[in-house]
C-alpha positions as CSV (number, residue, x, y, z in Angstrom):
1,M,0.6,-29.2,6.8
2,S,-1.2,-30.4,4.3
3,D,0.3,-30.6,0.6
4,T,-2.5,-28.2,-0.2
5,Q,-1.7,-25.8,2.7
6,E,2.4,-26.2,1.8
7,T,1.4,-24.6,-1.9
8,N,-0.4,-21.7,-0.5
9,C,2.4,-19.5,0.1
10,F,4.2,-16.4,-0.6
11,F,7.2,-14.8,0.1
12,L,7.2,-11.9,2.4
13,D,11.0,-10.2,2.4
14,D,12.0,-13.4,1.2
15,E,10.2,-15.3,4.0
16,A,7.3,-18.1,3.2
17,I,4.3,-17.0,4.6
18,P,0.9,-19.3,4.7
19,F,-2.3,-18.2,3.9
20,T,-5.6,-19.5,3.4
21,P,-7.6,-18.8,0.4
22,G,-9.3,-15.4,0.4
23,Q,-6.7,-13.9,2.8
24,T,-5.3,-10.9,1.7
25,I,-1.4,-10.2,1.8
26,I,-1.6,-8.1,5.4
27,Q,-4.1,-10.8,6.8
28,A,-1.7,-13.6,6.1
29,A,1.2,-11.7,7.1
30,L,-0.4,-10.5,10.6
31,T,-1.4,-14.1,11.1
32,A,2.0,-15.2,10.6
33,G,3.2,-12.8,13.3
34,K,4.9,-10.5,10.5
35,Y,3.8,-6.8,11.2
36,I,3.3,-4.4,8.0
37,P,2.5,-1.0,9.2
38,H,-1.4,0.0,8.7
39,L,-3.7,2.5,10.0
40,C,-6.9,2.2,8.5
41,Y,-7.1,-1.9,8.4
42,H,-8.9,-3.5,11.2
43,P,-9.8,-7.3,11.2
44,E,-13.1,-6.9,11.9
45,F,-14.1,-4.7,8.9
46,K,-13.9,-5.0,5.1
47,P,-10.8,-3.9,3.8
48,H,-10.3,0.2,2.8
49,G,-7.1,1.1,1.2
50,S,-7.4,4.4,2.1
51,C,-4.2,5.2,4.6
52,K,-1.6,3.8,2.1
53,L,0.9,2.8,5.1
54,C,0.3,-0.8,4.3
55,T,1.6,-0.3,0.6
56,V,3.9,-3.3,-0.6
57,R,6.2,-3.8,-4.1
58,I,4.8,-7.1,-5.5
59,D,7.1,-9.4,-7.7
60,S,10.2,-7.1,-8.2
61,R,12.5,-8.8,-10.3
62,T,16.4,-8.8,-11.4
63,I,17.8,-8.6,-14.8
64,A,21.0,-8.8,-16.4
65,T,22.1,-6.3,-18.8
66,E,24.5,-6.7,-21.8
67,D,27.4,-5.5,-19.7
68,G,27.3,-7.7,-17.1
69,Q,25.4,-5.5,-14.3
70,T,21.9,-6.3,-13.0
71,I,19.0,-3.7,-12.7
72,K,16.0,-4.2,-10.1
73,I,12.9,-3.7,-11.7
74,P,10.3,-2.5,-9.2
75,G,7.2,-4.7,-9.2
76,R,4.1,-2.9,-8.4
77,A,2.5,-1.3,-5.6
78,A,-0.5,-2.3,-3.8
79,A,-2.2,-1.9,-0.7
80,S,-1.9,-5.1,1.3
81,C,-4.9,-4.8,2.9
82,T,-7.1,-4.9,-0.3
83,T,-4.7,-7.4,-2.5
84,P,-5.5,-11.1,-2.0
85,A,-2.6,-13.3,-1.4
86,Q,-1.5,-15.9,-4.6
87,A,0.9,-18.8,-3.9
88,G,4.2,-18.0,-4.9
89,Q,4.1,-14.2,-4.9
90,H,7.2,-12.3,-4.1
91,V,6.1,-9.4,-1.7
92,E,8.6,-6.6,-0.6
93,S,7.6,-4.5,3.0
94,N,10.9,-3.7,4.7
95,I,12.6,-2.0,2.2
96,P,14.1,1.7,2.1
97,E,12.0,2.7,-0.9
98,L,8.5,2.2,1.3
99,L,10.1,2.8,4.7
100,D,10.7,6.3,3.4
101,L,6.9,6.7,2.0
102,R,5.7,5.3,5.2
103,R,7.9,8.0,7.2
104,T,6.7,10.7,4.6
105,L,2.9,9.6,5.3
106,I,3.3,9.7,9.0
107,Q,5.0,13.2,9.0
108,M,2.0,14.4,6.8
109,L,-0.4,13.2,9.2
110,L,1.2,14.7,12.2
111,V,1.5,18.2,10.8
112,E,-1.9,18.3,9.5
113,G,-3.6,17.7,12.6
114,N,-2.8,18.8,16.1
115,H,-1.3,16.3,17.7
116,F,0.5,17.0,21.2
117,C,1.6,13.8,22.4
118,P,2.8,14.6,26.2
119,S,-0.9,16.1,26.6
120,C,-2.6,13.3,24.7
121,E,-4.5,10.6,27.0
122,K,-4.1,8.1,24.0
123,S,-0.3,8.4,24.3
124,G,1.2,5.3,24.4
125,S,-1.5,3.5,23.2
126,C,-1.7,5.4,19.9
127,L,-1.2,3.8,16.4
128,L,0.0,6.9,14.7
129,Q,2.2,7.8,17.6
130,G,3.6,4.1,17.7
131,L,4.3,4.0,13.8
132,A,6.2,7.3,14.4
133,Y,8.3,5.9,16.8
134,A,8.9,2.3,15.0
135,L,9.8,4.1,11.5
136,G,12.0,6.5,13.2
137,V,10.4,9.7,13.0
138,M,12.1,11.9,14.6
139,N,10.9,15.6,13.3
140,P,7.8,16.8,11.5
141,H,10.1,18.0,8.3
142,F,6.8,19.5,7.0
143,P,5.6,23.1,8.4
144,Q,2.9,22.6,11.0
145,Y,-0.7,23.1,9.4
146,F,-2.7,24.1,12.8
147,S,-6.1,23.1,11.9
148,K,-8.6,24.8,13.3
149,R,-11.0,22.1,14.7
150,E,-13.4,21.8,17.3
151,V,-14.0,19.8,20.4
152,D,-17.4,18.2,20.9
153,A,-18.2,17.8,24.4
154,S,-22.1,17.5,24.0
155,H,-22.3,13.5,24.6
156,P,-22.8,12.7,28.4
157,D,-20.3,9.9,27.8
158,I,-17.8,10.7,24.9
159,L,-15.3,13.6,24.2
160,L,-15.2,14.1,20.7
161,D,-11.7,16.1,19.9
162,L,-11.4,16.7,16.1
163,N,-8.0,18.0,16.2
164,R,-6.5,14.6,16.1
165,C,-8.7,12.6,13.7
166,I,-6.5,11.0,10.8
167,L,-9.6,10.6,8.5
168,C,-9.0,7.0,8.8
169,E,-12.7,6.1,8.9
170,L,-12.8,3.0,11.2
171,C,-15.2,5.1,13.4
172,I,-17.2,5.5,10.2
173,R,-17.5,1.9,9.3
174,A,-17.9,0.4,12.6
175,S,-20.7,2.5,13.2
176,A,-22.2,1.7,9.9
177,E,-20.9,-2.2,9.6
178,V,-21.1,-2.9,13.3
179,D,-23.6,-1.0,15.3
180,K,-26.0,-0.3,12.2
181,K,-26.4,3.7,13.2
182,H,-24.4,5.4,10.8
183,V,-23.4,8.0,13.3
184,F,-20.1,9.3,11.4
185,S,-19.4,10.6,7.7
186,L,-17.0,12.8,6.3
187,S,-17.7,15.7,4.7
188,G,-15.5,18.2,2.5
189,R,-12.6,17.8,0.3
190,G,-9.0,18.1,0.3
191,H,-7.8,20.3,3.4
192,S,-11.6,20.9,4.5
193,K,-12.3,17.1,4.9
194,H,-13.3,16.3,8.4
195,L,-15.3,14.1,10.4
196,I,-19.3,15.0,11.1
197,C,-21.9,13.3,12.8
198,N,-25.0,12.8,11.2
199,A,-27.2,15.1,13.7
200,E,-29.0,18.2,12.4
201,S,-27.0,20.1,14.9
202,G,-23.8,18.5,14.1
203,K,-23.0,17.5,17.7
204,L,-22.4,13.7,18.8
205,G,-25.1,14.5,21.8
206,D,-27.8,14.9,19.4
207,T,-27.2,11.3,17.8
208,N,-28.0,7.7,19.2
209,F,-24.4,7.1,19.7
210,S,-23.3,4.8,22.9
211,A,-20.3,4.4,24.9
212,T,-20.5,0.7,24.2
213,D,-20.9,1.2,20.8
214,K,-17.9,-0.3,18.3
215,A,-17.3,2.8,17.1
216,A,-16.9,4.5,20.5
217,N,-13.9,1.8,21.0
218,V,-12.2,1.6,17.9
219,C,-10.6,5.0,17.1
220,P,-6.6,4.4,16.7
221,V,-5.8,8.2,18.0
222,G,-7.3,10.4,20.6
223,V,-10.4,11.6,18.9
224,I,-13.1,9.5,20.4
225,L,-12.4,9.4,24.3
226,H,-14.5,8.1,27.4
227,K,-15.4,10.7,30.0
228,R,-14.3,10.1,33.5
229,H,-11.7,7.6,32.6
230,G,-8.9,9.5,31.5
231,F,-5.7,8.1,32.1
232,E,-6.7,4.9,34.3
233,T,-3.4,3.1,32.5
234,P,-0.5,5.5,33.7
235,Y,2.0,6.4,31.3
236,G,4.8,3.6,31.2
237,Q,2.3,0.9,31.1
238,R,0.6,1.3,27.9
239,R,0.2,-0.8,25.1
240,F,3.4,0.3,23.1
241,D,5.2,1.6,26.2
242,Q,6.8,-1.7,26.8
243,N,6.9,-3.3,23.3
244,P,7.2,-1.6,20.1
245,I,4.0,-1.4,17.7
246,N,5.5,-3.8,15.2
247,A,5.7,-6.3,17.9
248,H,2.1,-6.6,18.3
249,A,1.1,-8.5,14.5
250,E,-1.0,-10.9,16.3
251,Q,-3.4,-8.4,17.9
252,Y,-4.2,-6.9,14.4
253,A,-4.8,-10.8,13.0
254,P,-8.0,-11.8,11.6
255,V,-10.4,-13.5,14.1
256,K,-10.2,-17.2,13.7
257,E,-13.9,-18.8,13.0
258,Q,-15.0,-21.2,15.8
259,V,-15.4,-24.9,14.5
């Protein structure tokens, strides 16, 4: 490692993490094999910062009081997917305060939508479910909201089950940034916010959406499903069945550029 590379390090939970200029905290951490929980982050898209699962504390410090005691001054909270890595930063992620915050966010998402994991095709490969297990979410905590959402089966190849949408906007960004089709968007505010299709009928089948689009293959939960391909990989053999989600850091690391 060169001298320049050696200076480009920050500390994540007291462990030195190397980074290249321009990388965000989460990009550098995932490249180093250190998992930071996230839902809306994707290595191929521009940072978004909407889900707040990847929130970290930056540069907390401990001071001594006149009576010999010590007080910890929390650092600033920031989304690690939008915050550039800086040399010498001290970043906290795996601390009780943030773990509790992430559990609460996961619990809110679970009750806000209609998530019935045992009957969902995405079970075992679902990021929301995987994070719930990894963070030890054992109960919903909040009352179930029972959202009234539709299932759109109008497309010949894709089923759209809006009951499970977590508003991560990954399909919106994929359709806009990669597919250049702008098939999806969000409408409404607060509890009424929901995913819509950009067609006069509002139906996916009336758009130019294709099963080969990036947006058709990026949903972290079970909203966008390919017809006639259900349960091809049986339960017990899926991505997070054998290894927890936090063992898959490299999968979400930035794609290395070809030299």
